[in-house]
N, C-alpha and C positions, 0 to 999 in steps of 0.2 A: 081045103084051106088049113093054114097052119098059124099059130100065134107067134109071138116074138121068141118063144122058146122052143118052137117046133112041134107043139102040140096039135095033134089033129082035131078038127071040128070047131075050133074057136077062131073067129076072124083075126086077122092081123091088123094093127093099127096102120092108117095110112102114113106113109113116110118112113116106115121102118123096113128094114131088110128082113127077109125071111130066109129060111134054110132052103138051099136049092133042092128041087125034086130030082134032078138028074145028077149023075155022078160027074158028068163033064161040065162043071161050072165054070164060068169065065172069071178069072182072078184079075185084080188090077195089076198094073206094070209093077215088077219087082217081085211078084209071087206072094206078097203079104196081104194082110186084111185092108179092106177099105175103110179107114178110120172116119172118113168124112160122112158116112152113111151108117154109123154104128146104132144098133137099136137100143132105145132107152125103155127099159121095162116099165110098165104102168100097172096099177091096181085094177083098171078097167079091163086090161087085156088078160092078165094073170092075177086073179084076186088073191091067190096064196103067196104071191112072190113080193117081198118088200124091196123098194128101191135100194140102191147100193148106198152104203155108208152106215147101214145097220141100225138106223133110227126109224122110228115109226112115224106115224102122222104128226105133223107139227115139229118134228125135229127133237122129240122126246126120246128118251131110251137111255142106254148105258152110255155114260160120259167117256169120252176117249182119255186115256191116260197120257200124261206128258212124257213121251219118250221111254215108256217102260211097257214091255210086252206083258199083257194080261195084268198089269198093276203089281207084279211081283218082282222081287229082286233077283236079278240074273248075276251069277258070278263073273260073267264075261264083261258086265257093266262096271266092274270095280266095286270097292266097298261103298255102302250107302253113305251118304253125307251125314255126318254127325253134327249135332249142334255145337258150335264152337263157344266155349265158355269166355265170357268177357273178362279179359285181363286187365286188371288196373294196374297201370305202371307204379313200380315202386318208387316212391320220391327218393332222389339221391341226397344223402346228408350234406349239408353245407360244410365246407371244409375252409378252415383258416389257415393262413400262411404264418409259420412260426420259424424263427431262426434261433439257434442256440449253438453253442460250441461243445464238441465232442473230442475225445483224445483221436489223435491221427491214425494210431494203429487200429482202433475200433472201427473207424470209418473205412479204412483200407480192407480189413477183413469182411466187412459187410460188402463192400464193392466186389471183393474176389467172389464171395459166395453168390451174389447176384450174377456175375459173368459165368460162373460154373454152371448155375441152374438155368441159363437162358435156353438150352437145347432140350430141357426136360419138362415133365408134366408139372413139376413144381416151380415153374417159371414165375418169377416175381419181380417186383420193383424195390428200389431203395425206400420209397415212400411206403409201400405196402408192408415191407418188412419192419420199418420203424413203428408203423401204426399197429401191427399185431404185438410187437414186443411191449409197446406201451400199454395196450389193452391187457395183456397177460400179467403184466407187473401191477397194474391198477387193480385187477381182480384179486391178486394175491394179497395186496395191501388191504382191500376191503374185508378179505375173510379173516386177516390177522387182527386187524384193529377196529373193525366196525360190525362184527358178527355176520359178515357175508353181505351187508346191504350196501348200496352205493353211498358215497359220501354225500352229505348235504351240501346244497350250494353255498358258496361263500358269500359274505356280505360285500356289497359294492362299495 
């Protein structure tokens, strides 16, 4: 007699298939294994053999890792997921609409510069150009007339 693993001397469980004793065994159609009667190992048949799944009695044992082989990083899996820092959106400053008169030749020169820079890395708009120029001039005036500090708010 053989057990479910083919060991001599131990009885096989009823309902399990044992290894054939002859070399001319009958195989199912298609030449493959008969999966309908596959042996299920048991600790009563083979006390030293654990059931498939790698877990001991009661399902305890090593937990399975979620999609990682042996729980280590594999370079073929891609880089490990890094914790994404929470990005707080920068509030857009409120803009006011202002109209004023400028010399026509200054406006045309500014428009020509904007058109010329349209295909380069220094691409800008007329609004952005005017804003930068105003900020630079205000910083110069603060350095010259207010010891580099911002001007105090005016009385309403």
